N, CA, C and O of each residue as an XYZ file, in Angstrom:
284
protein
N       4.125    143.822    149.858
C       3.981    142.905    148.777
C       3.781    141.520    149.374
O       4.551    141.094    150.235
N       2.767    140.830    148.926
C       2.459    139.512    149.468
C       3.426    138.472    148.924
O       3.903    138.567    147.793
N       3.695    137.500    149.743
C       4.575    136.409    149.335
C       3.723    135.198    149.015
O       2.950    134.740    149.857
N       3.857    134.682    147.818
C       3.077    133.520    147.401
C       3.753    132.242    147.883
O       4.958    132.058    147.707
N       2.976    131.377    148.484
C       3.510    130.087    148.900
C       4.281    130.153    150.199
O       4.602    131.227    150.708
N       4.565    128.985    150.716
C       5.340    128.911    151.948
C       6.775    128.588    151.602
O       7.070    128.093    150.515
N       7.637    128.864    152.508
C       9.050    128.616    152.282
C       9.855    129.723    152.918
O       9.385    130.404    153.829
N      11.066    129.901    152.435
C      11.934    130.920    152.983
C      11.360    132.309    152.705
O      10.871    132.588    151.610
N      11.429    133.154    153.699
C      10.872    134.494    153.594
C      11.622    135.315    152.559
O      12.852    135.302    152.510
N      10.869    136.028    151.735
C      11.493    136.902    150.748
C      12.011    138.158    151.432
O      11.427    138.630    152.408
N      13.101    138.690    150.919
C      13.675    139.924    151.430
C      13.357    141.063    150.477
O      13.261    140.864    149.266
N      13.195    142.258    151.030
C      13.033    143.444    150.201
C      14.407    143.969    149.823
O      15.358    143.868    150.598
N      14.501    144.528    148.630
C      15.749    145.132    148.196
C      15.966    146.418    148.989
O      15.131    147.319    148.911
N      17.055    146.536    149.748
C      17.276    147.732    150.561
C      17.475    148.991    149.720
O      17.051    150.075    150.120
N      18.109    148.859    148.572
C      18.348    150.015    147.713
C      17.034    150.561    147.159
O      16.812    151.772    147.171
N      16.182    149.693    146.685
C      14.879    150.126    146.164
C      13.974    150.607    147.297
O      13.216    151.561    147.125
N      14.052    149.954    148.443
C      13.192    150.319    149.570
C      13.492    151.727    150.086
O      12.589    152.423    150.552
N      14.751    152.145    150.004
C      15.103    153.506    150.406
C      14.486    154.547    149.464
O      14.324    155.710    149.833
N      14.148    154.117    148.251
C      13.507    155.012    147.284
C      12.005    154.764    147.209
O      11.364    155.103    146.214
N      11.443    154.170    148.265
C      10.012    153.894    148.385
C       9.487    152.954    147.312
O       8.354    153.104    146.855
N      10.302    151.988    146.908
C       9.875    150.936    145.992
C       9.931    149.619    146.750
O      10.899    149.337    147.457
N       8.908    148.833    146.600
C       8.825    147.571    147.328
C       9.129    146.424    146.368
O       8.225    145.879    145.734
N      10.388    146.066    146.269
C      10.811    145.007    145.348
C      11.343    143.813    146.133
O      12.191    143.964    147.012
N      10.844    142.636    145.810
C      11.370    141.411    146.402
C      12.684    141.052    145.720
O      12.884    141.314    144.534
N      13.560    140.455    146.489
C      14.843    139.999    145.945
C      14.748    138.521    145.603
O      13.949    137.783    146.179
N      15.575    138.105    144.660
C      15.636    136.710    144.261
C      16.940    136.112    144.773
O      17.931    136.819    144.956
N      16.925    134.809    145.000
C      18.094    134.123    145.528
C      18.777    133.336    144.422
O      18.127    132.594    143.686
N      20.074    133.496    144.308
C      20.884    132.736    143.357
C      21.625    131.656    144.139
O      22.594    131.961    144.834
N      21.188    130.395    144.038
C      21.824    129.345    144.838
C      23.264    129.057    144.424
O      24.056    128.596    145.246
N      23.615    129.318    143.177
C      24.992    129.061    142.730
C      25.977    129.997    143.420
O      27.046    129.564    143.850
N      25.624    131.277    143.528
C      26.501    132.253    144.175
C      26.215    132.382    145.669
O      27.042    132.893    146.424
N      25.039    131.918    146.091
C      24.676    132.015    147.505
C      24.357    133.432    147.939
O      24.632    133.813    149.077
N      23.773    134.224    147.031
C      23.456    135.606    147.361
C      22.114    136.015    146.766
O      21.587    135.373    145.857
N      21.585    137.093    147.304
C      20.328    137.645    146.830
C      20.621    138.764    145.835
O      21.644    139.442    145.934
N      19.713    138.952    144.875
C      19.876    140.027    143.907
C      18.517    140.630    143.567
O      17.480    139.983    143.710
N      18.544    141.875    143.117
C      17.334    142.605    142.742
C      17.282    142.700    141.220
O      18.298    142.962    140.576
N      16.092    142.485    140.646
C      15.974    142.570    139.192
C      15.742    143.999    138.717
O      15.815    144.272    137.519
N      15.461    144.917    139.648
C      15.201    146.305    139.249
C      16.461    147.170    139.295
O      16.639    148.059    138.462
N      17.309    146.916    140.242
C      18.543    147.703    140.364
C      19.735    146.746    140.377
O      19.561    145.548    140.153
N      20.913    147.242    140.631
C      22.111    146.397    140.567
C      22.520    145.837    141.926
O      23.624    145.308    142.057
N      21.657    145.938    142.946
C      22.030    145.494    144.286
C      22.097    143.974    144.358
O      21.233    143.282    143.819
N      23.124    143.460    145.023
C      23.237    142.037    145.330
C      24.065    141.895    146.598
O      24.951    142.704    146.875
N      23.763    140.862    147.354
C      24.497    140.622    148.586
C      24.006    139.378    149.288
O      22.970    138.814    148.937
N      24.771    138.956    150.291
C      24.373    137.766    151.038
C      23.290    138.145    152.060
O      22.936    139.314    152.213
N      22.783    137.130    152.746
C      21.659    137.340    153.667
C      22.020    138.310    154.788
O      21.199    139.140    155.178
N      23.223    138.212    155.300
C      23.662    139.094    156.395
C      23.664    140.556    155.943
O      23.208    141.436    156.674
N      24.174    140.809    154.748
C      24.240    142.172    154.218
C      22.839    142.744    153.988
O      22.582    143.907    154.298
N      21.945    141.932    153.449
C      20.569    142.374    153.193
C      19.864    142.705    154.502
O      19.170    143.718    154.597
N      20.039    141.853    155.517
C      19.397    142.104    156.807
C      19.942    143.370    157.475
O      19.179    144.120    158.084
N      21.242    143.616    157.371
C      21.825    144.832    157.953
C      21.266    146.080    157.286
O      20.924    147.046    157.968
N      21.169    146.069    155.978
C      20.667    147.241    155.251
C      19.172    147.454    155.490
O      18.714    148.595    155.552
N      18.410    146.369    155.624
C      16.990    146.512    155.933
C      16.788    147.037    157.353
O      15.822    147.752    157.618
N      17.688    146.687    158.261
C      17.620    147.220    159.623
C      17.881    148.724    159.615
O      17.288    149.453    160.410
N      18.756    149.199    158.735
C      18.984    150.638    158.609
C      17.707    151.350    158.160
O      17.417    152.451    158.630
N      16.948    150.737    157.262
C      15.695    151.328    156.808
C      14.686    151.365    157.946
O      13.962    152.349    158.098
N      14.629    150.305    158.748
C      13.717    150.308    159.899
C      14.098    151.400    160.888
O      13.218    152.043    161.460
N      15.390    151.621    161.100
C      15.844    152.667    161.996
C      15.453    154.052    161.457
O      15.043    154.928    162.220
N      15.579    154.236    160.174
C      15.273    155.523    159.564
C      13.785    155.867    159.668
O      13.425    157.027    159.872
N      12.931    154.867    159.528
C      11.488    155.101    159.552
C      10.830    154.679    160.853
O       9.627    154.419    160.871
N      11.588    154.603    161.945
C      11.061    154.078    163.205
C       9.938    154.916    163.789
O       9.068    154.364    164.463
N       9.916    156.224    163.563
C       8.888    157.095    164.134
C       7.817    157.487    163.124
O       7.081    158.448    163.344
N       7.724    156.764    162.038
C       6.769    157.141    160.998
C       5.324    157.078    161.493
O       4.511    157.909    161.089
N       4.990    156.142    162.333
C       3.617    155.996    162.809
C       3.371    156.704    164.137
O       2.264    156.651    164.671
N       4.384    157.360    164.667
C       4.241    158.067    165.935
C       3.892    159.522    165.692
O       4.501    160.174    164.844
N       2.929    160.029    166.417
C       2.549    161.434    166.288
C       3.514    162.280    167.119
O       3.736    162.002    168.297
N       4.078    163.302    166.503
C       5.001    164.197    167.173
C       4.304    165.535    167.345
O       4.011    166.226    166.369
N       4.042    165.895    168.597
C       3.341    167.152    168.890
C       4.285    168.322    169.079
O       3.939    169.463    168.771
N       5.470    168.044    169.583
C       6.454    169.116    169.761
C       7.847    168.536    169.591
O       8.041    167.327    169.722
N       8.796    169.377    169.305
C      10.168    168.933    169.091
C      10.962    168.864    170.377
O      12.117    168.438    170.375
N      10.357    169.277    171.470
C      11.029    169.222    172.763
C      10.700    167.893    173.441
O       9.573    167.409    173.337
N      11.663    167.309    174.127
C      11.412    166.025    174.816
C      10.827    166.205    176.171
O      10.564    165.222    176.865
């Protein structure tokens, strides 16, 4: 999903991303946390980055061709 304009980078919702949905999160400056308008996920920047790193770990070999299961 493209980000319009310059500024702070938008984060993807980790909960939606695990279900193959690409939803940007919004920032609430009063609470100092990010939230998703599609699901009930909310958290601070550290929590969002940790969960997105889990998604990267899960899909790390998606673009790699696997010819055999033996190393």
